[in-house]
C-alpha positions, -999 to 999 in steps of 0.1 A, spaced: 762 -203 -565 773 -170 -546 763 -140 -568 774 -106 -560 748 -82 -571 752 -43 -571 728 -21 -587 727 17 -592 721 42 -621 757 36 -635 755 74 -649 784 66 -654 797 32 -640 830 36 -627 861 26 -607 846 36 -575 820 8 -579 840 -17 -597 872 -19 -574 854 -26 -541 830 -51 -558 864 -66 -570 872 -70 -534 844 -82 -519 844 -106 -545 877 -122 -541 874 -116 -498 839 -139 -503 857 -161 -529 821 -155 -549 812 -174 -580 799 -142 -598 793 -105 -599 762 -90 -618 762 -55 -624 722 -45 -627 714 -7 -640 684 11 -626 657 15 -651 638 44 -627 656 51 -593 634 60 -568 657 86 -555 669 101 -587 651 116 -621 664 128 -650 693 106 -659 716 117 -680 726 84 -704 699 68 -718 689 33 -704 705 16 -733 737 35 -729 742 31 -693 738 -7 -701 763 -6 -727 785 10 -705 780 -15 -674 787 -42 -699 818 -24 -710 829 -22 -674 822 -58 -669 844 -65 -698 875 -47 -681 873 -71 -652 880 -102 -670 887 -128 -664 870 -127 -638 834 -137 -637 814 -100 -635 783 -96 -662 761 -68 -668 722 -77 -661 696 -54 -679 666 -75 -657 659 -40 -638 658 -24 -676 631 -44 -685 606 -42 -659 579 -10 -665 587 -3 -626 602 20 -599 636 1 -593 625 -8 -559 654 -34 -546 629 -52 -521 611 -63 -555 641 -72 -576 656 -96 -551 624 -112 -549 624 -119 -587 659 -126 -588 656 -153 -560 628 -165 -583 651 -168 -611 680 -183 -595 660 -203 -568 692 -227 -557 716 -197 -555 730 -174 -524 723 -140 -536 748 -107 -521 734 -78 -524 762 -51 -524 756 -14 -509 780 9 -502 778 20 -459 758 56 -468 733 38 -487 730 11 -458 728 40 -433 695 47 -448 679 12 -452 652 24 -433 640 46 -457 637 20 -485 604 6 -502 593 -25 -482 635 -26 -468 624 -55 -437 619 -78 -467 656 -74 -482 670 -102 -459 640 -128 -470 654 -126 -506 692 -120 -503 718 -115 -478 739 -77 -473 774 -73 -475 780 -33 -466 812 -16 -481 827 -2 -453 854 31 -464 881 47 -436 860 80 -433 830 77 -410 795 64 -417 762 81 -411 748 71 -380 718 43 -379 684 46 -372 675 26 -336 656 2 -364 685 -2 -386 710 -10 -352 685 -37 -341 683 -53 -377 724 -54 -374 722 -73 -342 695 -97 -351 709 -105 -388 747 -100 -385 770 -125 -394 802 -136 -377 816 -152 -405 811 -142 -441 816 -179 -444 781 -181 -432 769 -165 -467 776 -200 -483 758 -220 -457 724 -203 -458 702 -189 -488 693 -151 -472 691 -134 -438 726 -123 -430 742 -88 -429 781 -90 -435 806 -56 -439 838 -56 -451 864 -31 -450 873 -16 -488 898 11 -497 889 48 -501 878 56 -535 873 93 -537 849 90 -568 813 97 -580 793 99 -613 783 133 -601 819 145 -599 828 131 -632 796 144 -654 806 176 -636 845 170 -648 832 160 -685 811 189 -685 839 215 -674 865 199 -695 885 188 -667 906 155 -664 881 122 -659 889 95 -681 913 84 -652 882 72 -631 869 50 -656 878 20 -671 892 31 -704 865 10 -723 836 29 -704 855 63 -710 859 60 -749 821 51 -752 814 84 -734 834 101 -758 819 84 -786 786 89 -775 793 126 -768 777 119 -732 778 145 -704 787 176 -726 
């Protein structure tokens, strides 16, 4: 089984997360998508929504993609540690030893990959799929350039032919949305609902989030 894994703080989750993920799912002819809210993101402090609220929003977002097989997963939320992707992917590989895991990340995040905890170990446990957008991405370090040269997939079909270790790139449509901008719009009583699935927007209003 080819599983796409998309992690993030999801504070809140929005179409900028979901539309590129759905595009990747279709291009790879994958079997499943997993939304993995972070418990303690190393790069962010003071999340506005609680872990249960962020997981609830991920569940509602996954339901919006039905009938596609998309599921919210609270694995990281159950771990009493910072949400390091290298550790999480190693654990998920043990959880699904016979599956190919594809860790999905944006081009800007990939450009900073060599600043992540144990970043060299990511490819031991999964493939990486980088979502490229029309606007220029940040430049890569020499270490990251070397990683791409050594592990770049010649075809996305290769993701199903080996268990881990490849890096793929796909072009995705520009989605000019950020969670920060959504939280700011809600706080300032500006339009924001169009940036999220309807069920997520309804939940935010019911919970009085980001006010």
